[in-house]
N, CA, C and O atoms as CSV, one atom per row, in Angstrom:
chain,resi,resn,atom,element,x,y,z
A,1,MET,N,N,13.390,7.835,-0.173
A,1,MET,CA,C,12.857,6.528,-0.488
A,1,MET,C,C,12.471,6.518,-1.959
A,1,MET,O,O,11.899,7.480,-2.472
A,2,HIS,N,N,12.790,5.428,-2.623
A,2,HIS,CA,C,12.416,5.259,-4.022
A,2,HIS,C,C,10.969,4.776,-4.107
A,2,HIS,O,O,10.480,4.079,-3.218
A,3,CYS,N,N,10.311,5.150,-5.168
A,3,CYS,CA,C,8.907,4.752,-5.340
A,3,CYS,C,C,8.751,3.240,-5.349
A,3,CYS,O,O,7.775,2.723,-4.806
A,4,SER,N,N,9.682,2.526,-5.950
A,4,SER,CA,C,9.554,1.060,-5.990
A,4,SER,C,C,9.604,0.477,-4.580
A,4,SER,O,O,8.870,-0.464,-4.278
A,5,ASP,N,N,10.457,1.021,-3.713
A,5,ASP,CA,C,10.515,0.564,-2.319
A,5,ASP,C,C,9.229,0.917,-1.585
A,5,ASP,O,O,8.714,0.135,-0.786
A,6,SER,N,N,8.725,2.103,-1.870
A,6,SER,CA,C,7.486,2.545,-1.241
A,6,SER,C,C,6.322,1.634,-1.624
A,6,SER,O,O,5.513,1.264,-0.773
A,7,ARG,N,N,6.242,1.283,-2.871
A,7,ARG,CA,C,5.121,0.461,-3.341
A,7,ARG,C,C,5.200,-0.964,-2.811
A,7,ARG,O,O,4.175,-1.581,-2.520
A,8,THR,N,N,6.411,-1.482,-2.687
A,8,THR,CA,C,6.584,-2.799,-2.077
A,8,THR,C,C,6.109,-2.763,-0.629
A,8,THR,O,O,5.406,-3.667,-0.175
A,9,ALA,N,N,6.494,-1.718,0.089
A,9,ALA,CA,C,6.102,-1.576,1.492
A,9,ALA,C,C,4.599,-1.357,1.623
A,9,ALA,O,O,3.965,-1.918,2.517
A,10,LEU,N,N,4.029,-0.547,0.739
A,10,LEU,CA,C,2.587,-0.311,0.786
A,10,LEU,C,C,1.813,-1.597,0.515
A,10,LEU,O,O,0.792,-1.861,1.149
A,11,SER,N,N,2.302,-2.387,-0.419
A,11,SER,CA,C,1.665,-3.663,-0.712
A,11,SER,C,C,1.672,-4.559,0.519
A,11,SER,O,O,0.665,-5.188,0.845
A,12,ALA,N,N,2.804,-4.614,1.195
A,12,ALA,CA,C,2.895,-5.409,2.422
A,12,ALA,C,C,1.923,-4.889,3.470
A,12,ALA,O,O,1.229,-5.671,4.121
A,13,ARG,N,N,1.871,-3.585,3.631
A,13,ARG,CA,C,0.988,-2.985,4.632
A,13,ARG,C,C,-0.477,-3.319,4.346
A,13,ARG,O,O,-1.220,-3.698,5.251
A,14,VAL,N,N,-0.880,-3.178,3.103
A,14,VAL,CA,C,-2.269,-3.453,2.725
A,14,VAL,C,C,-2.612,-4.926,2.945
A,14,VAL,O,O,-3.744,-5.263,3.291
A,15,ASP,N,N,-1.625,-5.797,2.740
A,15,ASP,CA,C,-1.834,-7.233,2.938
A,15,ASP,C,C,-1.725,-7.657,4.396
A,15,ASP,O,O,-1.908,-8.829,4.722
A,16,GLY,N,N,-1.426,-6.697,5.276
A,16,GLY,CA,C,-1.315,-7.013,6.692
A,16,GLY,C,C,0.010,-7.654,7.066
A,16,GLY,O,O,0.132,-8.277,8.120
A,17,GLU,N,N,0.997,-7.500,6.202
A,17,GLU,CA,C,2.316,-8.074,6.439
A,17,GLU,C,C,3.237,-7.023,7.056
A,17,GLU,O,O,2.938,-5.829,7.048
A,18,ALA,N,N,4.354,-7.490,7.586
A,18,ALA,CA,C,5.367,-6.578,8.121
A,18,ALA,C,C,6.005,-5.800,6.982
A,18,ALA,O,O,6.118,-6.296,5.861
A,19,LEU,N,N,6.417,-4.586,7.280
A,19,LEU,CA,C,7.137,-3.798,6.280
A,19,LEU,C,C,8.477,-4.461,5.990
A,19,LEU,O,O,9.042,-5.132,6.854
A,20,PRO,N,N,8.987,-4.276,4.776
A,20,PRO,CA,C,10.280,-4.855,4.440
A,20,PRO,C,C,11.385,-4.331,5.365
A,20,PRO,O,O,11.281,-3.224,5.893
A,21,PRO,N,N,12.433,-5.121,5.558
A,21,PRO,CA,C,13.550,-4.667,6.394
A,21,PRO,C,C,14.096,-3.328,5.906
A,21,PRO,O,O,14.264,-3.108,4.707
A,22,GLY,N,N,14.363,-2.461,6.838
A,22,GLY,CA,C,14.931,-1.164,6.503
A,22,GLY,C,C,13.918,-0.097,6.147
A,22,GLY,O,O,14.294,1.045,5.880
A,23,VAL,N,N,12.644,-0.443,6.136
A,23,VAL,CA,C,11.604,0.539,5.815
A,23,VAL,C,C,10.844,0.863,7.096
A,23,VAL,O,O,10.200,-0.004,7.688
A,24,ALA,N,N,10.928,2.103,7.507
A,24,ALA,CA,C,10.208,2.566,8.694
A,24,ALA,C,C,8.850,3.115,8.273
A,24,ALA,O,O,8.724,3.754,7.229
A,25,GLY,N,N,7.850,2.863,9.086
A,25,GLY,CA,C,6.503,3.331,8.776
A,25,GLY,C,C,6.426,4.828,8.601
A,25,GLY,O,O,5.719,5.313,7.718
A,26,ALA,N,N,7.148,5.579,9.435
A,26,ALA,CA,C,7.124,7.045,9.342
A,26,ALA,C,C,7.733,7.517,8.022
A,26,ALA,O,O,7.227,8.452,7.402
A,27,ALA,N,N,8.807,6.876,7.599
A,27,ALA,CA,C,9.447,7.253,6.333
A,27,ALA,C,C,8.531,6.925,5.158
A,27,ALA,O,O,8.447,7.687,4.195
A,28,LEU,N,N,7.851,5.796,5.242
A,28,LEU,CA,C,6.908,5.419,4.194
A,28,LEU,C,C,5.774,6.435,4.117
A,28,LEU,O,O,5.425,6.906,3.035
A,29,ASP,N,N,5.205,6.765,5.262
A,29,ASP,CA,C,4.122,7.747,5.296
A,29,ASP,C,C,4.558,9.096,4.731
A,29,ASP,O,O,3.809,9.739,3.994
A,30,ALA,N,N,5.780,9.523,5.081
A,30,ALA,CA,C,6.301,10.803,4.582
A,30,ALA,C,C,6.458,10.756,3.068
A,30,ALA,O,O,6.125,11.720,2.378
A,31,HIS,N,N,6.957,9.651,2.554
A,31,HIS,CA,C,7.125,9.534,1.101
A,31,HIS,C,C,5.769,9.615,0.403
A,31,HIS,O,O,5.609,10.337,-0.581
A,32,VAL,N,N,4.806,8.876,0.916
A,32,VAL,CA,C,3.480,8.855,0.283
A,32,VAL,C,C,2.836,10.244,0.332
A,32,VAL,O,O,2.191,10.664,-0.629
A,33,ARG,N,N,3.006,10.948,1.436
A,33,ARG,CA,C,2.456,12.313,1.517
A,33,ARG,C,C,3.063,13.225,0.455
A,33,ARG,O,O,2.383,14.108,-0.068
A,34,GLY,N,N,4.334,13.017,0.135
A,34,GLY,CA,C,5.015,13.897,-0.809
A,34,GLY,C,C,5.044,13.414,-2.242
A,34,GLY,O,O,5.539,14.129,-3.114
A,35,CYS,N,N,4.534,12.232,-2.514
A,35,CYS,CA,C,4.613,11.656,-3.862
A,35,CYS,C,C,3.202,11.332,-4.361
A,35,CYS,O,O,2.572,10.377,-3.906
A,36,ILE,N,N,2.735,12.120,-5.276
A,36,ILE,CA,C,1.379,11.933,-5.790
A,36,ILE,C,C,1.223,10.586,-6.480
A,36,ILE,O,O,0.160,9.973,-6.394
A,37,ASP,N,N,2.264,10.113,-7.165
A,37,ASP,CA,C,2.162,8.828,-7.854
A,37,ASP,C,C,1.994,7.679,-6.866
A,37,ASP,O,O,1.178,6.786,-7.094
A,38,CYS,N,N,2.747,7.689,-5.782
A,38,CYS,CA,C,2.618,6.624,-4.775
A,38,CYS,C,C,1.309,6.746,-4.003
A,38,CYS,O,O,0.731,5.739,-3.593
A,39,ARG,N,N,0.845,7.970,-3.807
A,39,ARG,CA,C,-0.444,8.159,-3.138
A,39,ARG,C,C,-1.564,7.565,-3.999
A,39,ARG,O,O,-2.456,6.886,-3.488
A,40,ARG,N,N,-1.508,7.825,-5.293
A,40,ARG,CA,C,-2.507,7.249,-6.204
A,40,ARG,C,C,-2.412,5.727,-6.213
A,40,ARG,O,O,-3.424,5.027,-6.184
A,41,TRP,N,N,-1.170,5.227,-6.253
A,41,TRP,CA,C,-0.948,3.791,-6.270
A,41,TRP,C,C,-1.530,3.158,-5.011
A,41,TRP,O,O,-2.172,2.110,-5.080
A,42,GLU,N,N,-1.308,3.790,-3.864
A,42,GLU,CA,C,-1.843,3.283,-2.607
A,42,GLU,C,C,-3.369,3.231,-2.645
A,42,GLU,O,O,-3.965,2.243,-2.217
A,43,HIS,N,N,-3.997,4.275,-3.147
A,43,HIS,CA,C,-5.468,4.299,-3.227
A,43,HIS,C,C,-5.979,3.182,-4.133
A,43,HIS,O,O,-6.996,2.554,-3.837
A,44,GLN,N,N,-5.275,2.938,-5.234
A,44,GLN,CA,C,-5.690,1.874,-6.144
A,44,GLN,C,C,-5.556,0.496,-5.496
A,44,GLN,O,O,-6.429,-0.358,-5.654
A,45,VAL,N,N,-4.461,0.285,-4.767
A,45,VAL,CA,C,-4.236,-0.999,-4.110
A,45,VAL,C,C,-5.283,-1.231,-3.017
A,45,VAL,O,O,-5.804,-2.337,-2.876
A,46,VAL,N,N,-5.581,-0.199,-2.258
A,46,VAL,CA,C,-6.593,-0.323,-1.202
A,46,VAL,C,C,-7.953,-0.640,-1.831
A,46,VAL,O,O,-8.682,-1.498,-1.334
A,47,ALA,N,N,-8.290,0.046,-2.914
A,47,ALA,CA,C,-9.570,-0.212,-3.593
A,47,ALA,C,C,-9.612,-1.632,-4.141
A,47,ALA,O,O,-10.639,-2.303,-4.039
A,48,LEU,N,N,-8.517,-2.095,-4.717
A,48,LEU,CA,C,-8.451,-3.458,-5.238
A,48,LEU,C,C,-8.609,-4.474,-4.112
A,48,LEU,O,O,-9.321,-5.465,-4.275
A,49,ARG,N,N,-7.960,-4.244,-2.979
A,49,ARG,CA,C,-8.064,-5.143,-1.824
A,49,ARG,C,C,-9.520,-5.213,-1.348
A,49,ARG,O,O,-10.023,-6.295,-1.048
A,50,LYS,N,N,-10.190,-4.068,-1.278
A,50,LYS,CA,C,-11.597,-4.043,-0.855
A,50,LYS,C,C,-12.469,-4.813,-1.832
A,50,LYS,O,O,-13.360,-5.558,-1.424
A,51,TRP,N,N,-12.215,-4.634,-3.115
A,51,TRP,CA,C,-12.993,-5.321,-4.135
A,51,TRP,C,C,-12.789,-6.833,-4.039
A,51,TRP,O,O,-13.755,-7.595,-4.084
A,52,ILE,N,N,-11.536,-7.265,-3.907
A,52,ILE,CA,C,-11.238,-8.691,-3.775
A,52,ILE,C,C,-11.898,-9.261,-2.530
A,52,ILE,O,O,-12.450,-10.361,-2.567
A,53,THR,N,N,-11.847,-8.533,-1.445
A,53,THR,CA,C,-12.462,-8.988,-0.193
A,53,THR,C,C,-13.965,-9.130,-0.362
A,53,THR,O,O,-14.567,-10.066,0.164
A,54,SER,N,N,-14.579,-8.200,-1.098
A,54,SER,CA,C,-16.025,-8.288,-1.295
A,54,SER,C,C,-16.398,-9.486,-2.154
A,54,SER,O,O,-17.450,-10.090,-1.948
A,55,ILE,N,N,-15.558,-9.834,-3.106
A,55,ILE,CA,C,-15.815,-11.013,-3.947
A,55,ILE,C,C,-15.643,-12.283,-3.118
A,55,ILE,O,O,-16.450,-13.209,-3.202
A,56,ASP,N,N,-14.576,-12.309,-2.315
A,56,ASP,CA,C,-14.328,-13.493,-1.470
A,56,ASP,C,C,-15.453,-13.726,-0.481
A,56,ASP,O,O,-15.751,-14.869,-0.132
A,57,SER,N,N,-16.078,-12.653,-0.030
A,57,SER,CA,C,-17.159,-12.804,0.953
A,57,SER,C,C,-18.508,-13.029,0.280
A,57,SER,O,O,-19.516,-13.225,0.959
A,58,GLY,N,N,-18.534,-13.002,-1.051
A,58,GLY,CA,C,-19.764,-13.297,-1.771
A,58,GLY,C,C,-20.702,-12.123,-1.932
A,58,GLY,O,O,-21.848,-12.307,-2.341
A,59,SER,N,N,-20.246,-10.910,-1.620
A,59,SER,CA,C,-21.126,-9.742,-1.748
A,59,SER,C,C,-20.700,-8.914,-2.952
A,59,SER,O,O,-20.146,-7.825,-2.807
A,60,HIS,N,N,-20.964,-9.444,-4.139
A,60,HIS,CA,C,-20.586,-8.774,-5.385
A,60,HIS,C,C,-21.222,-7.444,-5.386
A,60,HIS,O,O,-21.054,-6.680,-6.336
């Protein structure tokens, strides 16, 4: 799996959307486990999502 495909899929997952066609959850998980850059990217996206959610809920 290419990192760009992984990041697109991770973005969908974090947003609660379906994974893109042709991307299996197990393959995505395996890629993230083996790719430090995508693992970091995933952590940043999750942190950003949490921050945005906290702003939307009014708990700065």
